[in-house]
Biopython code that builds the backbone (N, CA, C, O; Angstrom):
import numpy as np
from Bio.PDB.StructureBuilder import StructureBuilder

atoms = [
    (1, "MET", "N", (30.120, 18.014, 10.944)),
    (1, "MET", "CA", (29.337, 18.207, 11.640)),
    (1, "MET", "C", (29.379, 17.462, 12.661)),
    (1, "MET", "O", (29.114, 16.287, 12.410)),
    (2, "SER", "N", (29.688, 17.771, 14.057)),
    (2, "SER", "CA", (29.602, 16.587, 15.180)),
    (2, "SER", "C", (28.452, 16.306, 15.464)),
    (2, "SER", "O", (27.576, 17.129, 15.194)),
    (3, "LEU", "N", (28.073, 14.925, 16.161)),
    (3, "LEU", "CA", (26.912, 14.921, 16.766)),
    (3, "LEU", "C", (26.063, 15.933, 17.740)),
    (3, "LEU", "O", (24.866, 16.219, 17.740)),
    (4, "ILE", "N", (27.000, 16.301, 18.453)),
    (4, "ILE", "CA", (26.349, 17.273, 19.326)),
    (4, "ILE", "C", (25.733, 18.333, 18.510)),
    (4, "ILE", "O", (24.556, 18.666, 18.651)),
    (5, "GLU", "N", (26.571, 18.881, 17.618)),
    (5, "GLU", "CA", (26.576, 20.128, 16.843)),
    (5, "GLU", "C", (25.007, 19.733, 15.970)),
    (5, "GLU", "O", (24.046, 20.492, 16.104)),
    (6, "THR", "N", (24.914, 18.471, 15.091)),
    (6, "THR", "CA", (23.898, 18.416, 14.542)),
    (6, "THR", "C", (22.707, 18.192, 15.806)),
    (6, "THR", "O", (21.752, 18.964, 15.723)),
    (7, "MET", "N", (22.690, 17.436, 16.690)),
    (7, "MET", "CA", (21.706, 17.279, 17.655)),
    (7, "MET", "C", (21.260, 19.033, 17.994)),
    (7, "MET", "O", (20.113, 19.411, 17.754)),
    (8, "LEU", "N", (22.183, 19.872, 18.493)),
    (8, "LEU", "CA", (21.589, 21.458, 19.048)),
    (8, "LEU", "C", (20.991, 22.258, 17.808)),
    (8, "LEU", "O", (20.122, 23.127, 17.877)),
    (9, "ARG", "N", (21.815, 21.658, 16.324)),
    (9, "ARG", "CA", (20.885, 22.748, 15.016)),
    (9, "ARG", "C", (19.547, 21.941, 14.917)),
    (9, "ARG", "O", (18.725, 22.531, 14.216)),
    (10, "THR", "N", (19.105, 20.751, 15.429)),
    (10, "THR", "CA", (18.111, 20.222, 14.689)),
    (10, "THR", "C", (17.276, 20.270, 16.195)),
    (10, "THR", "O", (16.336, 19.497, 16.010)),
    (11, "HIS", "N", (17.197, 20.665, 17.226)),
    (11, "HIS", "CA", (16.377, 20.684, 18.315)),
    (11, "HIS", "C", (15.604, 22.047, 17.865)),
    (11, "HIS", "O", (16.031, 23.088, 17.367)),
    (12, "PRO", "N", (14.272, 21.617, 18.244)),
    (12, "PRO", "CA", (13.020, 22.673, 17.909)),
    (12, "PRO", "C", (13.344, 23.850, 18.666)),
    (12, "PRO", "O", (12.556, 24.782, 18.506)),
    (13, "HIS", "N", (14.212, 24.025, 19.375)),
    (13, "HIS", "CA", (14.485, 25.183, 20.293)),
    (13, "HIS", "C", (15.969, 25.230, 20.541)),
    (13, "HIS", "O", (16.399, 25.129, 21.690)),
    (14, "PRO", "N", (16.954, 25.415, 19.264)),
    (14, "PRO", "CA", (18.309, 25.606, 19.758)),
    (14, "PRO", "C", (18.446, 26.726, 20.552)),
    (14, "PRO", "O", (17.723, 27.716, 20.433)),
    (15, "PRO", "N", (19.618, 26.585, 21.606)),
    (15, "PRO", "CA", (19.885, 27.688, 22.147)),
    (15, "PRO", "C", (20.569, 28.797, 21.419)),
    (15, "PRO", "O", (21.336, 28.528, 20.495)),
    (16, "ALA", "N", (20.285, 30.297, 21.861)),
    (16, "ALA", "CA", (20.920, 31.352, 20.668)),
    (16, "ALA", "C", (22.228, 31.429, 21.134)),
    (16, "ALA", "O", (22.776, 32.469, 20.768)),
    (17, "GLN", "N", (22.898, 30.723, 21.788)),
    (17, "GLN", "CA", (24.366, 31.271, 22.126)),
    (17, "GLN", "C", (25.080, 29.885, 21.509)),
    (17, "GLN", "O", (26.262, 29.838, 21.851)),
    (18, "PHE", "N", (24.727, 28.914, 20.808)),
    (18, "PHE", "CA", (25.201, 28.206, 20.321)),
    (18, "PHE", "C", (26.452, 28.363, 19.467)),
    (18, "PHE", "O", (27.475, 27.739, 19.748)),
    (19, "GLU", "N", (26.384, 29.150, 18.476)),
    (19, "GLU", "CA", (27.704, 29.474, 17.689)),
    (19, "GLU", "C", (28.426, 30.178, 18.571)),
    (19, "GLU", "O", (29.623, 29.941, 18.404)),
    (20, "THR", "N", (28.173, 31.137, 19.660)),
    (20, "THR", "CA", (29.198, 31.717, 20.450)),
    (20, "THR", "C", (29.772, 30.589, 21.392)),
    (20, "THR", "O", (30.968, 30.298, 21.350)),
    (21, "LEU", "N", (29.131, 30.135, 22.009)),
    (21, "LEU", "CA", (29.925, 28.543, 22.829)),
    (21, "LEU", "C", (30.752, 28.201, 22.010)),
    (21, "LEU", "O", (31.942, 28.384, 22.267)),
    (22, "GLN", "N", (30.296, 27.518, 20.609)),
    (22, "GLN", "CA", (31.355, 26.826, 20.225)),
    (22, "GLN", "C", (32.570, 27.592, 19.605)),
    (22, "GLN", "O", (33.702, 27.136, 19.447)),
    (23, "SER", "N", (32.127, 28.816, 19.292)),
    (23, "SER", "CA", (33.245, 29.743, 18.676)),
    (23, "SER", "C", (34.463, 29.690, 19.724)),
    (23, "SER", "O", (35.601, 29.326, 19.428)),
    (24, "ALA", "N", (33.989, 30.163, 21.151)),
    (24, "ALA", "CA", (34.492, 30.652, 22.323)),
    (24, "ALA", "C", (35.448, 29.201, 22.716)),
    (24, "ALA", "O", (36.614, 29.401, 23.057)),
    (25, "ILE", "N", (34.969, 27.859, 22.665)),
    (25, "ILE", "CA", (35.444, 26.952, 22.779)),
    (25, "ILE", "C", (36.601, 26.789, 21.839)),
    (25, "ILE", "O", (37.710, 26.612, 22.342)),
    (26, "VAL", "N", (36.482, 26.824, 20.592)),
    (26, "VAL", "CA", (37.716, 26.617, 19.580)),
    (26, "VAL", "C", (38.401, 27.770, 19.681)),
    (26, "VAL", "O", (39.591, 27.669, 19.383)),
    (27, "ALA", "N", (37.993, 28.918, 20.033)),
    (27, "ALA", "CA", (39.300, 29.915, 19.964)),
    (27, "ALA", "C", (40.075, 29.761, 21.017)),
    (27, "ALA", "O", (41.254, 30.097, 20.912)),
    (28, "ALA", "N", (39.675, 29.322, 22.026)),
    (28, "ALA", "CA", (40.315, 29.264, 23.533)),
    (28, "ALA", "C", (41.403, 27.948, 22.780)),
    (28, "ALA", "O", (42.615, 28.092, 22.620)),
    (29, "ASP", "N", (40.662, 26.782, 22.422)),
    (29, "ASP", "CA", (41.724, 25.976, 21.808)),
    (29, "ASP", "C", (42.764, 26.163, 20.733)),
    (29, "ASP", "O", (43.816, 25.540, 20.592)),
    (30, "ALA", "N", (42.282, 27.114, 20.022)),
    (30, "ALA", "CA", (43.496, 27.845, 18.887)),
    (30, "ALA", "C", (44.470, 28.440, 19.562)),
    (30, "ALA", "O", (45.663, 28.167, 19.427)),
    (31, "CYS", "N", (43.921, 29.443, 20.466)),
    (31, "CYS", "CA", (45.034, 30.150, 21.143)),
    (31, "CYS", "C", (46.087, 29.148, 21.992)),
    (31, "CYS", "O", (47.232, 29.522, 22.244)),
    (32, "LEU", "N", (45.737, 28.251, 22.273)),
    (32, "LEU", "CA", (46.576, 27.381, 23.248)),
    (32, "LEU", "C", (47.417, 27.125, 21.940)),
    (32, "LEU", "O", (48.516, 27.679, 21.986)),
    (33, "ALA", "N", (47.221, 26.578, 21.044)),
    (33, "ALA", "CA", (47.794, 26.066, 19.989)),
    (33, "ALA", "C", (48.920, 27.209, 19.076)),
    (33, "ALA", "O", (49.747, 27.003, 18.188)),
    (34, "GLU", "N", (48.573, 28.171, 19.631)),
    (34, "GLU", "CA", (49.698, 29.062, 19.027)),
    (34, "GLU", "C", (51.016, 29.172, 19.448)),
    (34, "GLU", "O", (51.072, 29.131, 20.677)),
    (35, "ALA", "N", (52.375, 29.326, 18.780)),
    (35, "ALA", "CA", (53.374, 29.383, 18.932)),
    (35, "ALA", "C", (53.990, 30.132, 20.475)),
    (35, "ALA", "O", (55.066, 29.826, 20.988)),
    (36, "ALA", "N", (53.236, 30.930, 20.902)),
    (36, "ALA", "CA", (53.230, 31.490, 22.195)),
    (36, "ALA", "C", (52.165, 31.618, 23.138)),
    (36, "ALA", "O", (51.962, 32.754, 23.567)),
    (37, "PRO", "N", (51.525, 30.789, 23.502)),
    (37, "PRO", "CA", (50.025, 30.588, 23.959)),
    (37, "PRO", "C", (50.125, 31.664, 25.287)),
    (37, "PRO", "O", (49.079, 32.201, 25.651)),
    (38, "GLU", "N", (51.184, 31.918, 25.880)),
    (38, "GLU", "CA", (51.233, 32.897, 26.880)),
    (38, "GLU", "C", (50.736, 34.292, 26.519)),
    (38, "GLU", "O", (50.022, 34.955, 27.271)),
    (39, "GLU", "N", (51.164, 34.705, 25.301)),
    (39, "GLU", "CA", (50.614, 36.188, 25.122)),
    (39, "GLU", "C", (49.089, 36.015, 24.869)),
    (39, "GLU", "O", (48.511, 36.974, 24.358)),
    (40, "LEU", "N", (48.424, 34.977, 25.149)),
    (40, "LEU", "CA", (46.849, 35.074, 24.793)),
    (40, "LEU", "C", (46.177, 34.481, 26.124)),
    (40, "LEU", "O", (45.013, 34.087, 26.194)),
    (41, "ARG", "N", (47.031, 34.485, 27.076)),
    (41, "ARG", "CA", (46.609, 33.923, 28.353)),
    (41, "ARG", "C", (45.300, 34.416, 28.557)),
    (41, "ARG", "O", (44.373, 33.618, 28.694)),
    (42, "ASN", "N", (45.096, 35.749, 28.598)),
    (42, "ASN", "CA", (44.050, 36.348, 28.966)),
    (42, "ASN", "C", (42.912, 36.451, 28.349)),
    (42, "ASN", "O", (41.852, 36.793, 28.874)),
    (43, "CYS", "N", (43.122, 36.100, 26.973)),
    (43, "CYS", "CA", (42.095, 35.616, 25.783)),
    (43, "CYS", "C", (41.763, 34.590, 26.006)),
    (43, "CYS", "O", (40.535, 34.563, 25.931)),
    (44, "ILE", "N", (42.222, 33.514, 26.294)),
    (44, "ILE", "CA", (42.012, 32.072, 26.526)),
    (44, "ILE", "C", (41.042, 32.012, 27.825)),
    (44, "ILE", "O", (40.108, 31.228, 27.990)),
    (45, "ARG", "N", (41.520, 33.103, 28.771)),
    (45, "ARG", "CA", (40.793, 32.633, 30.026)),
    (45, "ARG", "C", (39.373, 33.304, 30.011)),
    (45, "ARG", "O", (38.585, 32.940, 30.885)),
    (46, "ILE", "N", (39.049, 34.071, 29.273)),
    (46, "ILE", "CA", (37.893, 34.923, 28.745)),
    (46, "ILE", "C", (36.942, 34.201, 27.865)),
    (46, "ILE", "O", (35.712, 34.237, 27.903)),
    (47, "ASP", "N", (37.892, 33.394, 26.889)),
    (47, "ASP", "CA", (36.934, 32.639, 25.997)),
    (47, "ASP", "C", (36.401, 31.583, 26.666)),
    (47, "ASP", "O", (35.257, 31.210, 26.407)),
    (48, "LEU", "N", (37.252, 30.901, 27.718)),
    (48, "LEU", "CA", (36.788, 29.751, 28.402)),
    (48, "LEU", "C", (35.381, 30.364, 29.311)),
    (48, "LEU", "O", (34.315, 29.752, 29.375)),
    (49, "ASP", "N", (35.612, 31.481, 29.868)),
    (49, "ASP", "CA", (34.543, 32.030, 30.905)),
    (49, "ASP", "C", (33.286, 32.368, 29.903)),
    (49, "ASP", "O", (32.153, 32.054, 30.266)),
    (50, "CYS", "N", (33.485, 32.967, 28.727)),
    (50, "CYS", "CA", (32.477, 33.058, 27.960)),
    (50, "CYS", "C", (31.846, 31.829, 27.432)),
    (50, "CYS", "O", (30.634, 31.695, 27.262)),
    (51, "ALA", "N", (32.648, 31.047, 27.213)),
    (51, "ALA", "CA", (31.957, 29.630, 26.849)),
    (51, "ALA", "C", (30.924, 28.985, 27.729)),
    (51, "ALA", "O", (29.830, 28.503, 27.440)),
    (52, "ASP", "N", (31.662, 29.121, 29.080)),
    (52, "ASP", "CA", (30.919, 28.442, 30.173)),
    (52, "ASP", "C", (29.565, 29.456, 30.398)),
    (52, "ASP", "O", (28.581, 28.895, 30.879)),
    (53, "VAL", "N", (29.475, 30.532, 30.166)),
    (53, "VAL", "CA", (28.361, 31.668, 30.591)),
    (53, "VAL", "C", (27.436, 31.248, 29.341)),
    (53, "VAL", "O", (26.224, 31.134, 29.525)),
    (54, "CYS", "N", (27.870, 31.069, 28.358)),
    (54, "CYS", "CA", (26.979, 30.721, 27.301)),
    (54, "CYS", "C", (26.338, 29.281, 27.183)),
    (54, "CYS", "O", (25.352, 29.117, 26.464)),
    (55, "LEU", "N", (26.834, 28.365, 27.807)),
    (55, "LEU", "CA", (26.421, 27.061, 27.996)),
    (55, "LEU", "C", (25.342, 27.257, 29.074)),
    (55, "LEU", "O", (24.239, 26.829, 28.734)),
    (56, "ALA", "N", (25.411, 27.791, 30.257)),
    (56, "ALA", "CA", (24.529, 28.044, 31.229)),
    (56, "ALA", "C", (23.388, 28.822, 30.578)),
    (56, "ALA", "O", (22.229, 28.412, 30.646)),
    (57, "THR", "N", (23.675, 29.784, 30.038)),
    (57, "THR", "CA", (22.451, 30.239, 29.345)),
    (57, "THR", "C", (21.480, 29.765, 28.417)),
    (57, "THR", "O", (20.294, 30.086, 28.332)),
    (58, "GLY", "N", (22.152, 28.939, 27.716)),
    (58, "GLY", "CA", (21.318, 28.139, 26.836)),
    (58, "GLY", "C", (20.738, 26.919, 27.527)),
    (58, "GLY", "O", (19.648, 26.445, 27.206)),
    (59, "SER", "N", (21.660, 26.332, 28.678)),
    (59, "SER", "CA", (20.630, 25.413, 29.118)),
    (59, "SER", "C", (19.732, 25.922, 29.853)),
    (59, "SER", "O", (18.739, 25.229, 30.076)),
    (60, "LEU", "N", (19.825, 27.379, 30.485)),
    (60, "LEU", "CA", (18.534, 27.853, 31.133)),
    (60, "LEU", "C", (17.452, 28.282, 30.200)),
    (60, "LEU", "O", (16.266, 28.204, 30.521)),
    (61, "LEU", "N", (17.814, 28.689, 29.163)),
    (61, "LEU", "CA", (16.773, 29.093, 27.927)),
    (61, "LEU", "C", (16.176, 28.083, 27.111)),
    (61, "LEU", "O", (15.126, 28.275, 26.497)),
    (62, "SER", "N", (16.778, 27.082, 27.090)),
    (62, "SER", "CA", (16.038, 25.806, 26.143)),
    (62, "SER", "C", (15.112, 25.009, 27.166)),
    (62, "SER", "O", (14.802, 23.836, 26.959)),
    (63, "ARG", "N", (14.620, 25.851, 28.481)),
    (63, "ARG", "CA", (13.956, 24.991, 29.368)),
    (63, "ARG", "C", (12.683, 25.703, 28.884)),
    (63, "ARG", "O", (12.640, 26.902, 29.158)),
    (64, "ILE", "N", (11.499, 25.120, 28.124)),
    (64, "ILE", "CA", (10.186, 25.702, 27.743)),
    (64, "ILE", "C", (9.355, 25.481, 28.898)),
    (64, "ILE", "O", (9.354, 24.563, 29.719)),
    (65, "GLY", "N", (8.608, 26.579, 28.781)),
    (65, "GLY", "CA", (8.003, 26.339, 29.758)),
    (65, "GLY", "C", (7.855, 27.996, 30.902)),
    (65, "GLY", "O", (8.272, 29.129, 30.658)),
    (66, "ALA", "N", (7.240, 27.566, 31.902)),
    (66, "ALA", "CA", (7.277, 28.831, 33.004)),
    (66, "ALA", "C", (8.812, 28.758, 33.588)),
    (66, "ALA", "O", (9.383, 27.669, 33.531)),
    (67, "GLY", "N", (9.418, 29.768, 34.086)),
    (67, "GLY", "CA", (10.445, 29.965, 34.715)),
    (67, "GLY", "C", (10.395, 31.288, 35.380)),
    (67, "GLY", "O", (9.517, 32.145, 35.274)),
    (68, "ASN", "N", (11.592, 31.315, 36.153)),
    (68, "ASN", "CA", (11.432, 32.555, 36.958)),
    (68, "ASN", "C", (12.101, 33.752, 35.804)),
    (68, "ASN", "O", (13.201, 33.651, 35.261)),
    (69, "VAL", "N", (11.370, 34.583, 35.667)),
    (69, "VAL", "CA", (11.703, 35.519, 34.877)),
    (69, "VAL", "C", (12.996, 36.462, 35.475)),
    (69, "VAL", "O", (13.967, 36.559, 34.724)),
    (70, "GLU", "N", (13.039, 36.974, 36.440)),
    (70, "GLU", "CA", (14.321, 37.553, 37.118)),
    (70, "GLU", "C", (15.396, 36.786, 36.989)),
    (70, "GLU", "O", (16.334, 37.529, 36.701)),
    (71, "LEU", "N", (15.782, 35.552, 37.062)),
    (71, "LEU", "CA", (16.816, 34.585, 36.839)),
    (71, "LEU", "C", (17.090, 34.687, 35.253)),
    (71, "LEU", "O", (18.196, 35.050, 34.851)),
    (72, "ARG", "N", (16.241, 34.416, 34.532)),
    (72, "ARG", "CA", (16.413, 34.543, 33.115)),
    (72, "ARG", "C", (17.168, 35.802, 32.493)),
    (72, "ARG", "O", (18.226, 35.823, 31.863)),
    (73, "GLN", "N", (16.170, 37.027, 32.915)),
    (73, "GLN", "CA", (16.792, 38.166, 33.042)),
    (73, "GLN", "C", (18.662, 38.611, 33.477)),
    (73, "GLN", "O", (19.566, 39.201, 32.885)),
    (74, "ALA", "N", (18.539, 38.061, 34.564)),
    (74, "ALA", "CA", (19.976, 38.051, 35.049)),
    (74, "ALA", "C", (20.959, 37.091, 34.409)),
    (74, "ALA", "O", (22.097, 37.479, 34.145)),
    (75, "GLN", "N", (20.474, 35.566, 34.088)),
    (75, "GLN", "CA", (21.675, 35.004, 33.249)),
    (75, "GLN", "C", (21.930, 35.643, 31.921)),
    (75, "GLN", "O", (23.065, 35.491, 31.470)),
    (76, "LEU", "N", (20.952, 36.425, 31.121)),
    (76, "LEU", "CA", (20.847, 37.148, 30.219)),
    (76, "LEU", "C", (21.818, 38.217, 30.040)),
    (76, "LEU", "O", (22.558, 38.319, 29.061)),
    (77, "ARG", "N", (21.769, 39.186, 31.260)),
    (77, "ARG", "CA", (22.693, 40.110, 31.435)),
    (77, "ARG", "C", (24.281, 39.471, 31.528)),
    (77, "ARG", "O", (25.252, 39.890, 30.899)),
    (78, "ALA", "N", (24.260, 38.525, 32.336)),
    (78, "ALA", "CA", (25.565, 37.880, 32.424)),
    (78, "ALA", "C", (26.107, 37.311, 31.198)),
    (78, "ALA", "O", (27.330, 37.212, 31.094)),
    (79, "CYS", "N", (25.410, 36.959, 30.340)),
    (79, "CYS", "CA", (25.772, 36.422, 29.109)),
    (79, "CYS", "C", (26.124, 37.641, 28.083)),
    (79, "CYS", "O", (27.034, 37.475, 27.270)),
    (80, "LEU", "N", (25.555, 38.600, 28.116)),
    (80, "LEU", "CA", (25.764, 40.023, 27.728)),
    (80, "LEU", "C", (27.100, 40.242, 27.709)),
    (80, "LEU", "O", (27.917, 40.175, 26.791)),
    (81, "LEU", "N", (27.217, 40.544, 28.983)),
    (81, "LEU", "CA", (28.884, 41.109, 29.678)),
    (81, "LEU", "C", (30.019, 39.930, 29.109)),
    (81, "LEU", "O", (31.018, 40.255, 28.467)),
    (82, "ALA", "N", (29.751, 38.810, 29.388)),
    (82, "ALA", "CA", (30.469, 37.603, 28.913)),
    (82, "ALA", "C", (31.169, 38.033, 27.431)),
    (82, "ALA", "O", (32.365, 38.156, 27.165)),
    (83, "CYS", "N", (30.101, 38.197, 26.655)),
    (83, "CYS", "CA", (30.245, 38.031, 25.311)),
    (83, "CYS", "C", (30.890, 39.420, 24.682)),
    (83, "CYS", "O", (31.555, 39.636, 23.669)),
    (84, "GLN", "N", (30.359, 40.314, 25.813)),
    (84, "GLN", "CA", (30.996, 41.905, 25.201)),
    (84, "GLN", "C", (32.625, 42.145, 25.772)),
    (84, "GLN", "O", (33.275, 43.132, 25.427)),
    (85, "LEU", "N", (33.123, 41.168, 26.621)),
    (85, "LEU", "CA", (34.360, 41.290, 27.650)),
    (85, "LEU", "C", (35.187, 40.209, 26.274)),
    (85, "LEU", "O", (36.272, 40.499, 25.769)),
    (86, "CYS", "N", (34.428, 39.091, 25.932)),
    (86, "CYS", "CA", (35.119, 38.261, 25.020)),
    (86, "CYS", "C", (35.401, 38.796, 23.516)),
    (86, "CYS", "O", (36.370, 38.444, 22.844)),
    (87, "GLU", "N", (34.386, 39.714, 23.091)),
    (87, "GLU", "CA", (34.587, 40.582, 21.920)),
    (87, "GLU", "C", (35.693, 41.177, 21.915)),
    (87, "GLU", "O", (36.589, 41.099, 21.075)),
    (88, "THR", "N", (35.642, 41.838, 22.943)),
    (88, "THR", "CA", (36.753, 42.949, 23.382)),
    (88, "THR", "C", (37.989, 42.610, 23.275)),
    (88, "THR", "O", (38.773, 43.270, 22.593)),
    (89, "GLU", "N", (38.301, 41.638, 23.869)),
    (89, "GLU", "CA", (39.464, 40.620, 24.094)),
    (89, "GLU", "C", (40.251, 40.118, 22.906)),
    (89, "GLU", "O", (41.432, 40.150, 22.563)),
    (90, "CYS", "N", (39.083, 39.628, 22.402)),
    (90, "CYS", "CA", (39.342, 38.982, 20.603)),
    (90, "CYS", "C", (39.826, 39.804, 19.586)),
    (90, "CYS", "O", (40.476, 39.490, 18.588)),
    (91, "MET", "N", (39.348, 41.122, 20.038)),
    (91, "MET", "CA", (39.440, 42.139, 18.813)),
    (91, "MET", "C", (40.923, 42.602, 18.855)),
    (91, "MET", "O", (41.490, 43.099, 17.882)),
    (92, "HIS", "N", (41.521, 42.390, 20.103)),
    (92, "HIS", "CA", (42.843, 43.094, 20.647)),
    (92, "HIS", "C", (43.574, 42.060, 19.582)),
    (92, "HIS", "O", (44.523, 42.683, 19.105)),
    (93, "HIS", "N", (43.516, 40.810, 19.051)),
    (93, "HIS", "CA", (44.343, 39.851, 18.498)),
    (93, "HIS", "C", (43.793, 39.423, 16.947)),
    (93, "HIS", "O", (44.307, 38.595, 16.195)),
    (94, "ALA", "N", (42.554, 40.274, 16.705)),
    (94, "ALA", "CA", (42.142, 39.562, 15.558)),
    (94, "ALA", "C", (43.117, 39.936, 13.997)),
    (94, "ALA", "O", (43.158, 39.226, 12.992)),
    (95, "LYS", "N", (43.626, 40.886, 14.158)),
    (95, "LYS", "CA", (44.593, 41.221, 13.036)),
    (95, "LYS", "C", (45.489, 39.945, 12.821)),
    (95, "LYS", "O", (45.786, 39.490, 11.716)),
    (96, "ARG", "N", (45.870, 39.443, 14.019)),
    (96, "ARG", "CA", (47.246, 38.756, 13.949)),
    (96, "ARG", "C", (46.658, 37.010, 13.833)),
    (96, "ARG", "O", (47.341, 36.074, 13.415)),
    (97, "HIS", "N", (45.338, 36.934, 14.289)),
    (97, "HIS", "CA", (44.771, 35.316, 14.671)),
    (97, "HIS", "C", (43.336, 35.503, 14.119)),
    (97, "HIS", "O", (42.547, 36.323, 14.588)),
    (98, "GLU", "N", (43.046, 34.627, 13.025)),
    (98, "GLU", "CA", (41.768, 34.650, 12.547)),
    (98, "GLU", "C", (40.699, 34.290, 13.370)),
    (98, "GLU", "O", (39.605, 34.855, 13.351)),
    (99, "HIS", "N", (40.999, 33.371, 14.081)),
    (99, "HIS", "CA", (39.924, 32.315, 15.102)),
    (99, "HIS", "C", (39.706, 33.473, 16.061)),
    (99, "HIS", "O", (38.577, 33.482, 16.552)),
    (100, "CYS", "N", (40.561, 34.504, 16.468)),
    (100, "CYS", "CA", (40.138, 35.670, 17.608)),
    (100, "CYS", "C", (39.051, 36.529, 16.748)),
    (100, "CYS", "O", (38.079, 37.024, 17.320)),
    (101, "ARG", "N", (39.292, 36.704, 15.150)),
    (101, "ARG", "CA", (38.277, 37.796, 14.653)),
    (101, "ARG", "C", (36.909, 36.927, 14.442)),
    (101, "ARG", "O", (35.881, 37.541, 14.156)),
    (102, "ILE", "N", (36.885, 35.485, 14.582)),
    (102, "ILE", "CA", (35.624, 35.064, 14.055)),
    (102, "ILE", "C", (35.192, 34.935, 15.679)),
    (102, "ILE", "O", (34.082, 35.401, 15.934)),
    (103, "CYS", "N", (35.910, 34.381, 16.753)),
    (103, "CYS", "CA", (35.093, 34.643, 18.172)),
    (103, "CYS", "C", (34.640, 35.802, 18.249)),
    (103, "CYS", "O", (33.460, 35.814, 18.598)),
    (104, "ALA", "N", (35.308, 37.279, 17.978)),
    (104, "ALA", "CA", (34.625, 38.682, 18.486)),
    (104, "ALA", "C", (33.473, 38.602, 17.469)),
    (104, "ALA", "O", (32.511, 39.336, 17.696)),
    (105, "GLN", "N", (33.438, 37.875, 16.461)),
    (105, "GLN", "CA", (32.222, 38.302, 15.538)),
    (105, "GLN", "C", (31.123, 37.473, 16.024)),
    (105, "GLN", "O", (29.959, 37.870, 16.082)),
    (106, "ALA", "N", (31.485, 36.415, 16.342)),
    (106, "ALA", "CA", (29.940, 35.311, 17.222)),
    (106, "ALA", "C", (29.748, 36.060, 18.606)),
    (106, "ALA", "O", (28.558, 36.131, 18.913)),
    (107, "CYS", "N", (30.526, 36.578, 19.426)),
    (107, "CYS", "CA", (30.348, 37.221, 20.566)),
    (107, "CYS", "C", (29.501, 38.320, 20.220)),
    (107, "CYS", "O", (28.502, 38.433, 20.930)),
    (108, "ARG", "N", (29.654, 39.161, 19.302)),
    (108, "ARG", "CA", (28.719, 40.360, 18.848)),
    (108, "ARG", "C", (27.325, 39.807, 18.931)),
    (108, "ARG", "O", (26.355, 40.078, 19.638)),
    (109, "SER", "N", (27.598, 38.759, 17.769)),
    (109, "SER", "CA", (26.006, 38.169, 17.549)),
    (109, "SER", "C", (25.234, 37.737, 18.991)),
    (109, "SER", "O", (24.101, 38.017, 19.382)),
    (110, "CYS", "N", (26.207, 37.018, 19.560)),
    (110, "CYS", "CA", (25.253, 36.709, 20.904)),
    (110, "CYS", "C", (24.576, 37.743, 21.620)),
    (110, "CYS", "O", (23.413, 37.771, 22.023)),
    (111, "HIS", "N", (25.710, 38.793, 21.738)),
    (111, "HIS", "CA", (25.825, 39.946, 22.809)),
    (111, "HIS", "C", (24.115, 40.547, 21.833)),
    (111, "HIS", "O", (23.134, 40.828, 22.521)),
    (112, "GLU", "N", (24.060, 40.626, 20.657)),
    (112, "GLU", "CA", (22.661, 41.481, 20.035)),
    (112, "GLU", "C", (21.824, 40.214, 20.540)),
    (112, "GLU", "O", (20.916, 40.548, 21.301)),
    (113, "ALA", "N", (21.899, 39.073, 20.339)),
    (113, "ALA", "CA", (20.580, 38.198, 20.497)),
    (113, "ALA", "C", (20.229, 38.212, 21.935)),
    (113, "ALA", "O", (19.036, 38.044, 22.191)),
    (114, "CYS", "N", (21.148, 38.401, 23.036)),
    (114, "CYS", "CA", (20.918, 38.470, 24.432)),
    (114, "CYS", "C", (20.091, 39.587, 24.772)),
    (114, "CYS", "O", (19.242, 39.538, 25.662)),
    (115, "ALA", "N", (20.375, 40.768, 23.950)),
    (115, "ALA", "CA", (19.927, 42.349, 24.068)),
    (115, "ALA", "C", (18.602, 41.919, 23.858)),
    (115, "ALA", "O", (17.755, 41.942, 24.751)),
    (116, "ARG", "N", (18.373, 41.495, 22.609)),
    (116, "ARG", "CA", (16.891, 41.271, 21.968)),
    (116, "ARG", "C", (15.977, 40.657, 23.139)),
    (116, "ARG", "O", (14.910, 40.991, 23.654)),
    (117, "LEU", "N", (16.955, 39.529, 23.333)),
    (117, "LEU", "CA", (15.680, 38.563, 24.614)),
    (117, "LEU", "C", (15.421, 39.594, 25.613)),
    (117, "LEU", "O", (14.220, 39.648, 25.877)),
    (118, "LEU", "N", (16.049, 40.331, 26.183)),
    (118, "LEU", "CA", (16.095, 41.254, 27.198)),
    (118, "LEU", "C", (14.961, 42.179, 27.075)),
    (118, "LEU", "O", (14.178, 42.478, 27.977)),
    (119, "GLU", "N", (14.957, 42.556, 25.991)),
    (119, "GLU", "CA", (13.998, 43.733, 25.406)),
    (119, "GLU", "C", (12.475, 43.034, 25.433)),
    (119, "GLU", "O", (11.428, 43.562, 25.807)),
    (120, "ALA", "N", (12.701, 41.559, 24.872)),
    (120, "ALA", "CA", (11.242, 40.875, 24.889)),
    (120, "ALA", "C", (10.476, 40.701, 26.005)),
    (120, "ALA", "O", (11.020, 40.329, 27.045)),
    (121, "PRO", "N", (8.978, 40.969, 25.948)),
    (121, "PRO", "CA", (8.495, 41.041, 27.284)),
    (121, "PRO", "C", (8.547, 39.672, 27.890)),
    (121, "PRO", "O", (8.861, 38.736, 27.154)),
    (122, "PRO", "N", (8.263, 39.446, 29.201)),
    (122, "PRO", "CA", (8.428, 38.257, 30.093)),
    (122, "PRO", "C", (7.280, 37.433, 29.506)),
    (122, "PRO", "O", (6.184, 37.864, 29.149)),
    (123, "ARG", "N", (7.662, 36.346, 29.475)),
    (123, "ARG", "CA", (6.553, 35.163, 29.373)),
    (123, "ARG", "C", (5.891, 34.952, 30.793)),
    (123, "ARG", "O", (6.458, 35.002, 31.884)),
    (124, "ALA", "N", (4.516, 34.696, 30.514)),
    (124, "ALA", "CA", (3.853, 34.111, 31.618)),
    (124, "ALA", "C", (3.997, 33.256, 32.224)),
    (124, "ALA", "O", (4.428, 32.275, 31.617)),
    (125, "HIS", "N", (3.724, 33.082, 33.830)),
    (125, "HIS", "CA", (4.206, 31.951, 34.195)),
    (125, "HIS", "C", (3.089, 30.888, 34.060)),
    (125, "HIS", "O", (3.314, 29.714, 34.355)),
]
sb = StructureBuilder()
sb.init_structure("model")
sb.init_model(0)
sb.init_chain("A")
sb.init_seg("    ")
for serial, (resi, resn, name, xyz) in enumerate(atoms, 1):
    if name == "N":
        sb.init_residue(resn, " ", resi, " ")
    sb.init_atom(name, np.array(xyz, "f"), 0.0, 1.0, " ", f" {name:<3s}", serial, name[0])
structure = sb.get_structure()
């Protein structure tokens, strides 16, 4: 386990998207390492986009205390969409590439977490 992974896992309020972020980054790298990465070009792009959105979402949600509810919800909707797109794309390759199957699974979990957070009542300022 890397130092960053250890720090995130032991944080009192770890970002909900941690595993998706990690999976998307690793999946993109694994796609690049395949014999014909050009066949996975769209998958790589979506993996990296998803990782960036998850990182921004995790950063925003890790700020404890008052915050702008509209911004938080907009970011959660963006993360939900990014995870949905990434899961769909990775599922196209899941039978041939195990890393895509794992990434799709992580995206599904993150999508569900974002949906639960969107349904939760807003915190008071």
